[in-house]
mmCIF file of the N, C-alpha and C atoms, coordinates in Angstrom:
data_MODEL
# 
_entry.id   MODEL 
# 
loop_
_atom_site.group_PDB 
_atom_site.id 
_atom_site.type_symbol 
_atom_site.label_atom_id 
_atom_site.label_alt_id 
_atom_site.label_comp_id 
_atom_site.label_asym_id 
_atom_site.label_entity_id 
_atom_site.label_seq_id 
_atom_site.pdbx_PDB_ins_code 
_atom_site.Cartn_x 
_atom_site.Cartn_y 
_atom_site.Cartn_z 
_atom_site.occupancy 
_atom_site.B_iso_or_equiv 
_atom_site.pdbx_formal_charge 
_atom_site.auth_seq_id 
_atom_site.auth_comp_id 
_atom_site.auth_asym_id 
_atom_site.auth_atom_id 
_atom_site.pdbx_PDB_model_num 
ATOM 1   N N  . MET A 1 1  ? 39.052 85.219 77.896 1.00 0.00 ? 1  MET A N  1 
ATOM 2   C CA . MET A 1 1  ? 39.820 85.950 77.057 1.00 0.00 ? 1  MET A CA 1 
ATOM 3   C C  . MET A 1 1  ? 39.746 84.727 76.321 1.00 0.00 ? 1  MET A C  1 
ATOM 4   N N  . VAL A 1 2  ? 40.367 84.395 74.720 1.00 0.00 ? 2  VAL A N  1 
ATOM 5   C CA . VAL A 1 2  ? 40.720 82.990 74.617 1.00 0.00 ? 2  VAL A CA 1 
ATOM 6   C C  . VAL A 1 2  ? 42.217 83.490 74.439 1.00 0.00 ? 2  VAL A C  1 
ATOM 7   N N  . ARG A 1 3  ? 42.413 82.193 74.536 1.00 0.00 ? 3  ARG A N  1 
ATOM 8   C CA . ARG A 1 3  ? 44.187 81.750 73.271 1.00 0.00 ? 3  ARG A CA 1 
ATOM 9   C C  . ARG A 1 3  ? 43.883 81.193 71.970 1.00 0.00 ? 3  ARG A C  1 
ATOM 10  N N  . LEU A 1 4  ? 44.527 81.860 71.396 1.00 0.00 ? 4  LEU A N  1 
ATOM 11  C CA . LEU A 1 4  ? 44.676 81.390 70.042 1.00 0.00 ? 4  LEU A CA 1 
ATOM 12  C C  . LEU A 1 4  ? 46.798 81.477 69.942 1.00 0.00 ? 4  LEU A C  1 
ATOM 13  N N  . TYR A 1 5  ? 46.945 79.246 69.227 1.00 0.00 ? 5  TYR A N  1 
ATOM 14  C CA . TYR A 1 5  ? 47.839 79.738 69.069 1.00 0.00 ? 5  TYR A CA 1 
ATOM 15  C C  . TYR A 1 5  ? 48.104 79.577 67.846 1.00 0.00 ? 5  TYR A C  1 
ATOM 16  N N  . GLY A 1 6  ? 49.014 79.807 67.147 1.00 0.00 ? 6  GLY A N  1 
ATOM 17  C CA . GLY A 1 6  ? 49.018 79.696 65.764 1.00 0.00 ? 6  GLY A CA 1 
ATOM 18  C C  . GLY A 1 6  ? 50.689 80.603 65.614 1.00 0.00 ? 6  GLY A C  1 
ATOM 19  N N  . VAL A 1 7  ? 50.999 80.582 64.249 1.00 0.00 ? 7  VAL A N  1 
ATOM 20  C CA . VAL A 1 7  ? 51.850 80.999 63.510 1.00 0.00 ? 7  VAL A CA 1 
ATOM 21  C C  . VAL A 1 7  ? 51.424 82.366 62.601 1.00 0.00 ? 7  VAL A C  1 
ATOM 22  N N  . PRO A 1 8  ? 52.157 83.748 62.602 1.00 0.00 ? 8  PRO A N  1 
ATOM 23  C CA . PRO A 1 8  ? 51.849 84.977 61.972 1.00 0.00 ? 8  PRO A CA 1 
ATOM 24  C C  . PRO A 1 8  ? 51.961 84.353 60.333 1.00 0.00 ? 8  PRO A C  1 
ATOM 25  N N  . GLY A 1 9  ? 50.591 85.097 59.833 1.00 0.00 ? 9  GLY A N  1 
ATOM 26  C CA . GLY A 1 9  ? 50.893 84.788 58.401 1.00 0.00 ? 9  GLY A CA 1 
ATOM 27  C C  . GLY A 1 9  ? 50.459 83.265 57.435 1.00 0.00 ? 9  GLY A C  1 
ATOM 28  N N  . CYS A 1 10 ? 50.221 81.977 58.843 1.00 0.00 ? 10 CYS A N  1 
ATOM 29  C CA . CYS A 1 10 ? 49.185 81.973 58.597 1.00 0.00 ? 10 CYS A CA 1 
ATOM 30  C C  . CYS A 1 10 ? 47.433 81.358 58.329 1.00 0.00 ? 10 CYS A C  1 
ATOM 31  N N  . GLY A 1 11 ? 47.568 81.469 57.359 1.00 0.00 ? 11 GLY A N  1 
ATOM 32  C CA . GLY A 1 11 ? 45.282 81.484 57.068 1.00 0.00 ? 11 GLY A CA 1 
ATOM 33  C C  . GLY A 1 11 ? 44.810 80.509 57.504 1.00 0.00 ? 11 GLY A C  1 
ATOM 34  N N  . PRO A 1 12 ? 45.061 79.347 58.008 1.00 0.00 ? 12 PRO A N  1 
ATOM 35  C CA . PRO A 1 12 ? 43.941 78.859 59.269 1.00 0.00 ? 12 PRO A CA 1 
ATOM 36  C C  . PRO A 1 12 ? 44.351 79.923 60.643 1.00 0.00 ? 12 PRO A C  1 
ATOM 37  N N  . CYS A 1 13 ? 45.716 80.835 60.937 1.00 0.00 ? 13 CYS A N  1 
ATOM 38  C CA . CYS A 1 13 ? 44.496 81.216 61.970 1.00 0.00 ? 13 CYS A CA 1 
ATOM 39  C C  . CYS A 1 13 ? 44.378 82.439 61.767 1.00 0.00 ? 13 CYS A C  1 
ATOM 40  N N  . GLU A 1 14 ? 44.376 83.566 60.487 1.00 0.00 ? 14 GLU A N  1 
ATOM 41  C CA . GLU A 1 14 ? 43.478 84.261 60.115 1.00 0.00 ? 14 GLU A CA 1 
ATOM 42  C C  . GLU A 1 14 ? 42.879 84.670 60.420 1.00 0.00 ? 14 GLU A C  1 
ATOM 43  N N  . ILE A 1 15 ? 42.189 83.120 59.406 1.00 0.00 ? 15 ILE A N  1 
ATOM 44  C CA . ILE A 1 15 ? 40.545 82.759 59.196 1.00 0.00 ? 15 ILE A CA 1 
ATOM 45  C C  . ILE A 1 15 ? 39.972 82.916 60.950 1.00 0.00 ? 15 ILE A C  1 
ATOM 46  N N  . VAL A 1 16 ? 40.414 82.196 61.662 1.00 0.00 ? 16 VAL A N  1 
ATOM 47  C CA . VAL A 1 16 ? 40.243 82.167 62.650 1.00 0.00 ? 16 VAL A CA 1 
ATOM 48  C C  . VAL A 1 16 ? 39.759 83.166 63.600 1.00 0.00 ? 16 VAL A C  1 
ATOM 49  N N  . LYS A 1 17 ? 41.501 84.571 63.635 1.00 0.00 ? 17 LYS A N  1 
ATOM 50  C CA . LYS A 1 17 ? 41.286 85.900 63.794 1.00 0.00 ? 17 LYS A CA 1 
ATOM 51  C C  . LYS A 1 17 ? 40.001 86.218 64.162 1.00 0.00 ? 17 LYS A C  1 
ATOM 52  N N  . LEU A 1 18 ? 39.957 86.041 62.259 1.00 0.00 ? 18 LEU A N  1 
ATOM 53  C CA . LEU A 1 18 ? 39.141 87.255 62.244 1.00 0.00 ? 18 LEU A CA 1 
ATOM 54  C C  . LEU A 1 18 ? 37.159 86.958 62.724 1.00 0.00 ? 18 LEU A C  1 
ATOM 55  N N  . PHE A 1 19 ? 37.016 85.463 62.508 1.00 0.00 ? 19 PHE A N  1 
ATOM 56  C CA . PHE A 1 19 ? 36.446 84.811 63.148 1.00 0.00 ? 19 PHE A CA 1 
ATOM 57  C C  . PHE A 1 19 ? 35.350 85.429 64.407 1.00 0.00 ? 19 PHE A C  1 
ATOM 58  N N  . LEU A 1 20 ? 37.126 84.475 65.658 1.00 0.00 ? 20 LEU A N  1 
ATOM 59  C CA . LEU A 1 20 ? 36.710 85.181 66.387 1.00 0.00 ? 20 LEU A CA 1 
ATOM 60  C C  . LEU A 1 20 ? 36.240 86.827 66.418 1.00 0.00 ? 20 LEU A C  1 
ATOM 61  N N  . ALA A 1 21 ? 36.599 87.179 65.974 1.00 0.00 ? 21 ALA A N  1 
ATOM 62  C CA . ALA A 1 21 ? 36.622 89.150 65.593 1.00 0.00 ? 21 ALA A CA 1 
ATOM 63  C C  . ALA A 1 21 ? 34.862 89.263 65.641 1.00 0.00 ? 21 ALA A C  1 
ATOM 64  N N  . GLN A 1 22 ? 34.868 88.897 64.742 1.00 0.00 ? 22 GLN A N  1 
ATOM 65  C CA . GLN A 1 22 ? 33.245 89.093 64.441 1.00 0.00 ? 22 GLN A CA 1 
ATOM 66  C C  . GLN A 1 22 ? 32.281 88.908 65.387 1.00 0.00 ? 22 GLN A C  1 
ATOM 67  N N  . GLN A 1 23 ? 32.506 87.937 66.065 1.00 0.00 ? 23 GLN A N  1 
ATOM 68  C CA . GLN A 1 23 ? 31.818 87.322 67.270 1.00 0.00 ? 23 GLN A CA 1 
ATOM 69  C C  . GLN A 1 23 ? 31.970 88.260 68.193 1.00 0.00 ? 23 GLN A C  1 
ATOM 70  N N  . GLY A 1 24 ? 32.836 89.142 68.169 1.00 0.00 ? 24 GLY A N  1 
ATOM 71  C CA . GLY A 1 24 ? 32.980 89.783 68.898 1.00 0.00 ? 24 GLY A CA 1 
ATOM 72  C C  . GLY A 1 24 ? 33.578 88.484 70.564 1.00 0.00 ? 24 GLY A C  1 
ATOM 73  N N  . ILE A 1 25 ? 34.311 87.818 70.496 1.00 0.00 ? 25 ILE A N  1 
ATOM 74  C CA . ILE A 1 25 ? 35.148 86.827 71.040 1.00 0.00 ? 25 ILE A CA 1 
ATOM 75  C C  . ILE A 1 25 ? 37.180 87.966 71.066 1.00 0.00 ? 25 ILE A C  1 
ATOM 76  N N  . PRO A 1 26 ? 36.878 88.167 72.262 1.00 0.00 ? 26 PRO A N  1 
ATOM 77  C CA . PRO A 1 26 ? 38.035 88.924 73.473 1.00 0.00 ? 26 PRO A CA 1 
ATOM 78  C C  . PRO A 1 26 ? 40.022 87.495 72.965 1.00 0.00 ? 26 PRO A C  1 
ATOM 79  N N  . TYR A 1 27 ? 40.510 87.937 72.150 1.00 0.00 ? 27 TYR A N  1 
ATOM 80  C CA . TYR A 1 27 ? 41.403 87.040 72.048 1.00 0.00 ? 27 TYR A CA 1 
ATOM 81  C C  . TYR A 1 27 ? 43.051 87.284 72.742 1.00 0.00 ? 27 TYR A C  1 
ATOM 82  N N  . LEU A 1 28 ? 44.205 86.806 72.700 1.00 0.00 ? 28 LEU A N  1 
ATOM 83  C CA . LEU A 1 28 ? 45.169 86.917 72.632 1.00 0.00 ? 28 LEU A CA 1 
ATOM 84  C C  . LEU A 1 28 ? 45.776 86.045 71.242 1.00 0.00 ? 28 LEU A C  1 
ATOM 85  N N  . PHE A 1 29 ? 47.007 86.620 70.510 1.00 0.00 ? 29 PHE A N  1 
ATOM 86  C CA . PHE A 1 29 ? 47.235 85.562 69.855 1.00 0.00 ? 29 PHE A CA 1 
ATOM 87  C C  . PHE A 1 29 ? 48.481 85.246 70.200 1.00 0.00 ? 29 PHE A C  1 
ATOM 88  N N  . VAL A 1 30 ? 49.289 83.874 70.108 1.00 0.00 ? 30 VAL A N  1 
ATOM 89  C CA . VAL A 1 30 ? 50.534 82.979 70.783 1.00 0.00 ? 30 VAL A CA 1 
ATOM 90  C C  . VAL A 1 30 ? 51.023 82.599 69.441 1.00 0.00 ? 30 VAL A C  1 
ATOM 91  N N  . ASP A 1 31 ? 52.247 83.128 69.630 1.00 0.00 ? 31 ASP A N  1 
ATOM 92  C CA . ASP A 1 31 ? 52.856 82.903 68.322 1.00 0.00 ? 31 ASP A CA 1 
ATOM 93  C C  . ASP A 1 31 ? 53.818 81.813 68.843 1.00 0.00 ? 31 ASP A C  1 
ATOM 94  N N  . VAL A 1 32 ? 53.332 80.392 68.206 1.00 0.00 ? 32 VAL A N  1 
ATOM 95  C CA . VAL A 1 32 ? 54.396 79.759 68.464 1.00 0.00 ? 32 VAL A CA 1 
ATOM 96  C C  . VAL A 1 32 ? 55.907 79.366 68.360 1.00 0.00 ? 32 VAL A C  1 
ATOM 97  N N  . ARG A 1 33 ? 56.322 79.694 67.106 1.00 0.00 ? 33 ARG A N  1 
ATOM 98  C CA . ARG A 1 33 ? 57.063 79.985 67.129 1.00 0.00 ? 33 ARG A CA 1 
ATOM 99  C C  . ARG A 1 33 ? 58.670 81.078 67.552 1.00 0.00 ? 33 ARG A C  1 
ATOM 100 N N  . LYS A 1 34 ? 57.438 82.046 68.667 1.00 0.00 ? 34 LYS A N  1 
ATOM 101 C CA . LYS A 1 34 ? 58.710 82.533 70.121 1.00 0.00 ? 34 LYS A CA 1 
ATOM 102 C C  . LYS A 1 34 ? 58.785 82.430 71.140 1.00 0.00 ? 34 LYS A C  1 
ATOM 103 N N  . ASP A 1 35 ? 57.244 81.137 71.910 1.00 0.00 ? 35 ASP A N  1 
ATOM 104 C CA . ASP A 1 35 ? 57.427 81.287 72.614 1.00 0.00 ? 35 ASP A CA 1 
ATOM 105 C C  . ASP A 1 35 ? 57.028 79.233 72.981 1.00 0.00 ? 35 ASP A C  1 
ATOM 106 N N  . GLU A 1 36 ? 58.329 79.328 73.505 1.00 0.00 ? 36 GLU A N  1 
ATOM 107 C CA . GLU A 1 36 ? 58.408 77.724 72.886 1.00 0.00 ? 36 GLU A CA 1 
ATOM 108 C C  . GLU A 1 36 ? 58.336 76.835 74.406 1.00 0.00 ? 36 GLU A C  1 
ATOM 109 N N  . ALA A 1 37 ? 56.897 77.340 74.989 1.00 0.00 ? 37 ALA A N  1 
ATOM 110 C CA . ALA A 1 37 ? 56.812 76.264 76.042 1.00 0.00 ? 37 ALA A CA 1 
ATOM 111 C C  . ALA A 1 37 ? 55.434 76.042 75.084 1.00 0.00 ? 37 ALA A C  1 
ATOM 112 N N  . ALA A 1 38 ? 54.595 77.547 74.837 1.00 0.00 ? 38 ALA A N  1 
ATOM 113 C CA . ALA A 1 38 ? 53.551 76.974 73.837 1.00 0.00 ? 38 ALA A CA 1 
ATOM 114 C C  . ALA A 1 38 ? 53.489 76.429 72.127 1.00 0.00 ? 38 ALA A C  1 
ATOM 115 N N  . ALA A 1 39 ? 54.579 76.652 71.556 1.00 0.00 ? 39 ALA A N  1 
ATOM 116 C CA . ALA A 1 39 ? 55.059 75.310 71.058 1.00 0.00 ? 39 ALA A CA 1 
ATOM 117 C C  . ALA A 1 39 ? 55.060 73.695 71.613 1.00 0.00 ? 39 ALA A C  1 
ATOM 118 N N  . ARG A 1 40 ? 55.712 73.480 72.273 1.00 0.00 ? 40 ARG A N  1 
ATOM 119 C CA . ARG A 1 40 ? 55.612 72.639 72.708 1.00 0.00 ? 40 ARG A CA 1 
ATOM 120 C C  . ARG A 1 40 ? 53.799 71.716 73.814 1.00 0.00 ? 40 ARG A C  1 
ATOM 121 N N  . ARG A 1 41 ? 53.380 72.837 74.002 1.00 0.00 ? 41 ARG A N  1 
ATOM 122 C CA . ARG A 1 41 ? 51.743 72.140 74.326 1.00 0.00 ? 41 ARG A CA 1 
ATOM 123 C C  . ARG A 1 41 ? 51.621 72.160 72.992 1.00 0.00 ? 41 ARG A C  1 
ATOM 124 N N  . VAL A 1 42 ? 51.349 72.598 71.646 1.00 0.00 ? 42 VAL A N  1 
ATOM 125 C CA . VAL A 1 42 ? 50.603 72.832 70.687 1.00 0.00 ? 42 VAL A CA 1 
ATOM 126 C C  . VAL A 1 42 ? 51.546 71.423 70.372 1.00 0.00 ? 42 VAL A C  1 
ATOM 127 N N  . ALA A 1 43 ? 52.267 71.253 69.634 1.00 0.00 ? 43 ALA A N  1 
ATOM 128 C CA . ALA A 1 43 ? 52.893 69.881 69.110 1.00 0.00 ? 43 ALA A CA 1 
ATOM 129 C C  . ALA A 1 43 ? 52.457 69.211 70.305 1.00 0.00 ? 43 ALA A C  1 
ATOM 130 N N  . GLU A 1 44 ? 52.567 68.476 72.136 1.00 0.00 ? 44 GLU A N  1 
ATOM 131 C CA . GLU A 1 44 ? 51.450 67.187 72.653 1.00 0.00 ? 44 GLU A CA 1 
ATOM 132 C C  . GLU A 1 44 ? 50.170 67.453 71.890 1.00 0.00 ? 44 GLU A C  1 
ATOM 133 N N  . LEU A 1 45 ? 49.644 68.230 71.931 1.00 0.00 ? 45 LEU A N  1 
ATOM 134 C CA . LEU A 1 45 ? 48.108 68.757 71.139 1.00 0.00 ? 45 LEU A CA 1 
ATOM 135 C C  . LEU A 1 45 ? 47.965 67.816 69.558 1.00 0.00 ? 45 LEU A C  1 
ATOM 136 N N  . LEU A 1 46 ? 48.624 68.001 68.703 1.00 0.00 ? 46 LEU A N  1 
ATOM 137 C CA . LEU A 1 46 ? 48.785 68.123 67.162 1.00 0.00 ? 46 LEU A CA 1 
ATOM 138 C C  . LEU A 1 46 ? 49.719 67.300 66.687 1.00 0.00 ? 46 LEU A C  1 
ATOM 139 N N  . GLY A 1 47 ? 51.293 67.056 67.651 1.00 0.00 ? 47 GLY A N  1 
ATOM 140 C CA . GLY A 1 47 ? 51.799 66.350 66.858 1.00 0.00 ? 47 GLY A CA 1 
ATOM 141 C C  . GLY A 1 47 ? 53.185 66.975 66.153 1.00 0.00 ? 47 GLY A C  1 
ATOM 142 N N  . SER A 1 48 ? 53.014 68.321 66.290 1.00 0.00 ? 48 SER A N  1 
ATOM 143 C CA . SER A 1 48 ? 53.632 69.177 65.791 1.00 0.00 ? 48 SER A CA 1 
ATOM 144 C C  . SER A 1 48 ? 53.178 71.437 66.245 1.00 0.00 ? 48 SER A C  1 
ATOM 145 N N  . PRO A 1 49 ? 54.534 71.983 66.145 1.00 0.00 ? 49 PRO A N  1 
ATOM 146 C CA . PRO A 1 49 ? 53.820 73.203 66.515 1.00 0.00 ? 49 PRO A CA 1 
ATOM 147 C C  . PRO A 1 49 ? 52.985 73.720 65.130 1.00 0.00 ? 49 PRO A C  1 
ATOM 148 N N  . THR A 1 50 ? 52.841 73.426 64.322 1.00 0.00 ? 50 THR A N  1 
ATOM 149 C CA . THR A 1 50 ? 52.666 73.777 63.185 1.00 0.00 ? 50 THR A CA 1 
ATOM 150 C C  . THR A 1 50 ? 51.503 73.313 62.767 1.00 0.00 ? 50 THR A C  1 
ATOM 151 N N  . ALA A 1 51 ? 50.825 72.456 62.694 1.00 0.00 ? 51 ALA A N  1 
ATOM 152 C CA . ALA A 1 51 ? 49.677 70.820 62.591 1.00 0.00 ? 51 ALA A CA 1 
ATOM 153 C C  . ALA A 1 51 ? 48.531 72.196 62.408 1.00 0.00 ? 51 ALA A C  1 
ATOM 154 N N  . GLY A 1 52 ? 47.796 73.202 62.966 1.00 0.00 ? 52 GLY A N  1 
ATOM 155 C CA . GLY A 1 52 ? 46.024 73.519 62.907 1.00 0.00 ? 52 GLY A CA 1 
ATOM 156 C C  . GLY A 1 52 ? 46.462 74.676 64.520 1.00 0.00 ? 52 GLY A C  1 
ATOM 157 N N  . VAL A 1 53 ? 45.814 74.357 64.297 1.00 0.00 ? 53 VAL A N  1 
ATOM 158 C CA . VAL A 1 53 ? 45.150 75.975 65.314 1.00 0.00 ? 53 VAL A CA 1 
ATOM 159 C C  . VAL A 1 53 ? 44.284 75.334 66.101 1.00 0.00 ? 53 VAL A C  1 
ATOM 160 N N  . VAL A 1 54 ? 45.395 76.028 67.339 1.00 0.00 ? 54 VAL A N  1 
ATOM 161 C CA . VAL A 1 54 ? 44.616 75.765 68.957 1.00 0.00 ? 54 VAL A CA 1 
ATOM 162 C C  . VAL A 1 54 ? 44.295 76.830 69.550 1.00 0.00 ? 54 VAL A C  1 
ATOM 163 N N  . LEU A 1 55 ? 42.692 76.855 69.908 1.00 0.00 ? 55 LEU A N  1 
ATOM 164 C CA . LEU A 1 55 ? 41.781 77.941 70.707 1.00 0.00 ? 55 LEU A CA 1 
ATOM 165 C C  . LEU A 1 55 ? 41.993 77.180 72.975 1.00 0.00 ? 55 LEU A C  1 
ATOM 166 N N  . GLU A 1 56 ? 42.955 78.065 73.701 1.00 0.00 ? 56 GLU A N  1 
ATOM 167 C CA . GLU A 1 56 ? 42.517 77.795 74.965 1.00 0.00 ? 56 GLU A CA 1 
ATOM 168 C C  . GLU A 1 56 ? 41.549 78.945 75.429 1.00 0.00 ? 56 GLU A C  1 
ATOM 169 N N  . TRP A 1 57 ? 40.893 78.154 76.954 1.00 0.00 ? 57 TRP A N  1 
ATOM 170 C CA . TRP A 1 57 ? 39.777 78.929 77.549 1.00 0.00 ? 57 TRP A CA 1 
ATOM 171 C C  . TRP A 1 57 ? 39.365 79.278 78.267 1.00 0.00 ? 57 TRP A C  1 
ATOM 172 N N  . GLU A 1 58 ? 39.335 79.602 79.888 1.00 0.00 ? 58 GLU A N  1 
ATOM 173 C CA . GLU A 1 58 ? 38.719 78.727 80.278 1.00 0.00 ? 58 GLU A CA 1 
ATOM 174 C C  . GLU A 1 58 ? 38.746 77.427 81.262 1.00 0.00 ? 58 GLU A C  1 
ATOM 175 N N  . GLY A 1 59 ? 39.917 77.229 80.864 1.00 0.00 ? 59 GLY A N  1 
ATOM 176 C CA . GLY A 1 59 ? 40.719 75.877 80.923 1.00 0.00 ? 59 GLY A CA 1 
ATOM 177 C C  . GLY A 1 59 ? 40.835 74.352 80.403 1.00 0.00 ? 59 GLY A C  1 
ATOM 178 N N  . ARG A 1 60 ? 39.290 75.095 79.037 1.00 0.00 ? 60 ARG A N  1 
ATOM 179 C CA . ARG A 1 60 ? 39.495 74.366 77.528 1.00 0.00 ? 60 ARG A CA 1 
ATOM 180 C C  . ARG A 1 60 ? 41.026 74.650 76.709 1.00 0.00 ? 60 ARG A C  1 
ATOM 181 N N  . VAL A 1 61 ? 40.976 73.638 76.097 1.00 0.00 ? 61 VAL A N  1 
ATOM 182 C CA . VAL A 1 61 ? 41.734 73.623 74.783 1.00 0.00 ? 61 VAL A CA 1 
ATOM 183 C C  . VAL A 1 61 ? 40.849 72.415 73.989 1.00 0.00 ? 61 VAL A C  1 
ATOM 184 N N  . GLU A 1 62 ? 40.672 73.236 72.772 1.00 0.00 ? 62 GLU A N  1 
ATOM 185 C CA . GLU A 1 62 ? 40.406 72.466 71.690 1.00 0.00 ? 62 GLU A CA 1 
ATOM 186 C C  . GLU A 1 62 ? 41.796 72.703 70.352 1.00 0.00 ? 62 GLU A C  1 
ATOM 187 N N  . ALA A 1 63 ? 41.576 71.288 69.506 1.00 0.00 ? 63 ALA A N  1 
ATOM 188 C CA . ALA A 1 63 ? 42.640 72.042 68.355 1.00 0.00 ? 63 ALA A CA 1 
ATOM 189 C C  . ALA A 1 63 ? 41.904 71.927 67.423 1.00 0.00 ? 63 ALA A C  1 
ATOM 190 N N  . ILE A 1 64 ? 41.461 72.713 66.289 1.00 0.00 ? 64 ILE A N  1 
ATOM 191 C CA . ILE A 1 64 ? 41.446 72.141 64.903 1.00 0.00 ? 64 ILE A CA 1 
ATOM 192 C C  . ILE A 1 64 ? 42.094 72.696 63.700 1.00 0.00 ? 64 ILE A C  1 
ATOM 193 N N  . ARG A 1 65 ? 42.407 71.514 63.377 1.00 0.00 ? 65 ARG A N  1 
ATOM 194 C CA . ARG A 1 65 ? 43.099 70.908 61.975 1.00 0.00 ? 65 ARG A CA 1 
ATOM 195 C C  . ARG A 1 65 ? 41.841 71.499 60.645 1.00 0.00 ? 65 ARG A C  1 
ATOM 196 N N  . GLY A 1 66 ? 41.746 71.421 59.860 1.00 0.00 ? 66 GLY A N  1 
ATOM 197 C CA . GLY A 1 66 ? 40.908 71.921 58.590 1.00 0.00 ? 66 GLY A CA 1 
ATOM 198 C C  . GLY A 1 66 ? 40.051 73.020 59.242 1.00 0.00 ? 66 GLY A C  1 
ATOM 199 N N  . VAL A 1 67 ? 40.151 73.757 58.907 1.00 0.00 ? 67 VAL A N  1 
ATOM 200 C CA . VAL A 1 67 ? 39.082 75.381 59.072 1.00 0.00 ? 67 VAL A CA 1 
ATOM 201 C C  . VAL A 1 67 ? 38.158 74.714 58.648 1.00 0.00 ? 67 VAL A C  1 
ATOM 202 N N  . SER A 1 68 ? 37.286 75.529 59.949 1.00 0.00 ? 68 SER A N  1 
ATOM 203 C CA . SER A 1 68 ? 36.436 75.282 58.226 1.00 0.00 ? 68 SER A CA 1 
ATOM 204 C C  . SER A 1 68 ? 34.934 76.587 59.147 1.00 0.00 ? 68 SER A C  1 
ATOM 205 N N  . PRO A 1 69 ? 33.967 76.495 57.988 1.00 0.00 ? 69 PRO A N  1 
ATOM 206 C CA . PRO A 1 69 ? 32.491 77.723 58.594 1.00 0.00 ? 69 PRO A CA 1 
ATOM 207 C C  . PRO A 1 69 ? 32.164 76.303 60.405 1.00 0.00 ? 69 PRO A C  1 
ATOM 208 N N  . ALA A 1 70 ? 32.389 75.406 59.437 1.00 0.00 ? 70 ALA A N  1 
ATOM 209 C CA . ALA A 1 70 ? 31.685 74.257 60.617 1.00 0.00 ? 70 ALA A CA 1 
ATOM 210 C C  . ALA A 1 70 ? 31.565 74.033 60.868 1.00 0.00 ? 70 ALA A C  1 
ATOM 211 N N  . ARG A 1 71 ? 33.122 73.765 61.328 1.00 0.00 ? 71 ARG A N  1 
ATOM 212 C CA . ARG A 1 71 ? 34.236 73.793 62.059 1.00 0.00 ? 71 ARG A CA 1 
ATOM 213 C C  . ARG A 1 71 ? 34.043 74.860 63.879 1.00 0.00 ? 71 ARG A C  1 
ATOM 214 N N  . LEU A 1 72 ? 34.405 76.295 62.785 1.00 0.00 ? 72 LEU A N  1 
ATOM 215 C CA . LEU A 1 72 ? 34.507 77.173 64.055 1.00 0.00 ? 72 LEU A CA 1 
ATOM 216 C C  . LEU A 1 72 ? 33.065 76.968 64.763 1.00 0.00 ? 72 LEU A C  1 
ATOM 217 N N  . HIS A 1 73 ? 31.703 76.812 63.611 1.00 0.00 ? 73 HIS A N  1 
ATOM 218 C CA . HIS A 1 73 ? 30.628 77.030 64.790 1.00 0.00 ? 73 HIS A CA 1 
ATOM 219 C C  . HIS A 1 73 ? 30.661 75.981 65.120 1.00 0.00 ? 73 HIS A C  1 
ATOM 220 N N  . ALA A 1 74 ? 30.763 74.488 65.190 1.00 0.00 ? 74 ALA A N  1 
ATOM 221 C CA . ALA A 1 74 ? 30.966 74.377 66.197 1.00 0.00 ? 74 ALA A CA 1 
ATOM 222 C C  . ALA A 1 74 ? 32.024 74.591 66.923 1.00 0.00 ? 74 ALA A C  1 
ATOM 223 N N  . TRP A 1 75 ? 33.165 74.733 66.983 1.00 0.00 ? 75 TRP A N  1 
ATOM 224 C CA . TRP A 1 75 ? 34.195 75.230 68.657 1.00 0.00 ? 75 TRP A CA 1 
ATOM 225 C C  . TRP A 1 75 ? 33.465 76.772 69.363 1.00 0.00 ? 75 TRP A C  1 
ATOM 226 N N  . LEU A 1 76 ? 32.679 77.520 68.350 1.00 0.00 ? 76 LEU A N  1 
ATOM 227 C CA . LEU A 1 76 ? 31.521 78.668 69.100 1.00 0.00 ? 76 LEU A CA 1 
ATOM 228 C C  . LEU A 1 76 ? 30.928 77.398 69.942 1.00 0.00 ? 76 LEU A C  1 
ATOM 229 N N  . ALA A 1 77 ? 29.533 77.033 69.796 1.00 0.00 ? 77 ALA A N  1 
ATOM 230 C CA . ALA A 1 77 ? 29.360 76.399 70.380 1.00 0.00 ? 77 ALA A CA 1 
ATOM 231 C C  . ALA A 1 77 ? 29.443 75.485 72.066 1.00 0.00 ? 77 ALA A C  1 
ATOM 232 N N  . HIS A 1 78 ? 30.275 74.681 71.696 1.00 0.00 ? 78 HIS A N  1 
ATOM 233 C CA . HIS A 1 78 ? 31.493 74.829 72.899 1.00 0.00 ? 78 HIS A CA 1 
ATOM 234 C C  . HIS A 1 78 ? 31.873 76.366 73.928 1.00 0.00 ? 78 HIS A C  1 
ATOM 235 N N  . TYR A 1 79 ? 31.851 76.590 73.063 1.00 0.00 ? 79 TYR A N  1 
ATOM 236 C CA . TYR A 1 79 ? 32.678 78.414 73.604 1.00 0.00 ? 79 TYR A CA 1 
ATOM 237 C C  . TYR A 1 79 ? 31.528 78.756 74.457 1.00 0.00 ? 79 TYR A C  1 
ATOM 238 N N  . ARG A 1 80 ? 30.005 78.336 73.982 1.00 0.00 ? 80 ARG A N  1 
ATOM 239 C CA . ARG A 1 80 ? 29.325 79.435 74.381 1.00 0.00 ? 80 ARG A CA 1 
ATOM 240 C C  . ARG A 1 80 ? 28.050 78.557 75.348 1.00 0.00 ? 80 ARG A C  1 
ATOM 241 N N  . ALA A 1 81 ? 28.760 77.537 75.823 1.00 0.00 ? 81 ALA A N  1 
ATOM 242 C CA . ALA A 1 81 ? 28.243 76.621 76.231 1.00 0.00 ? 81 ALA A CA 1 
ATOM 243 C C  . ALA A 1 81 ? 28.275 76.946 77.093 1.00 0.00 ? 81 ALA A C  1 
ATOM 244 N N  . LYS A 1 82 ? 30.108 76.966 77.158 1.00 0.00 ? 82 LYS A N  1 
ATOM 245 C CA . LYS A 1 82 ? 30.789 77.257 79.010 1.00 0.00 ? 82 LYS A CA 1 
ATOM 246 C C  . LYS A 1 82 ? 30.045 78.118 79.300 1.00 0.00 ? 82 LYS A C  1 
ATOM 247 N N  . GLU A 1 83 ? 30.499 79.282 78.802 1.00 0.00 ? 83 GLU A N  1 
ATOM 248 C CA . GLU A 1 83 ? 29.072 81.131 79.047 1.00 0.00 ? 83 GLU A CA 1 
ATOM 249 C C  . GLU A 1 83 ? 28.130 80.389 80.087 1.00 0.00 ? 83 GLU A C  1 
ATOM 250 N N  . ALA A 1 84 ? 27.190 80.285 79.683 1.00 0.00 ? 84 ALA A N  1 
ATOM 251 C CA . ALA A 1 84 ? 25.491 79.880 80.294 1.00 0.00 ? 84 ALA A CA 1 
ATOM 252 C C  . ALA A 1 84 ? 26.097 79.164 81.110 1.00 0.00 ? 84 ALA A C  1 
# 
């Protein structure tokens, strides 16, 4: 399962949720405004808890700034490579 760190109502977060659902990838959304440990983790990766979207799966973490189809498909390739 993928953990998606973000904030509710965030446009990029909503796009990533939709992308994961379309790809049939199970995910858990973690609201960094309500989870202090998650906010610290995202801030360590991005410099701010609201500077981007962070995906975590099977011990891997990837930060996505500037969500785009190309960036999401690049992440998907990393995700699927781990599955193989």
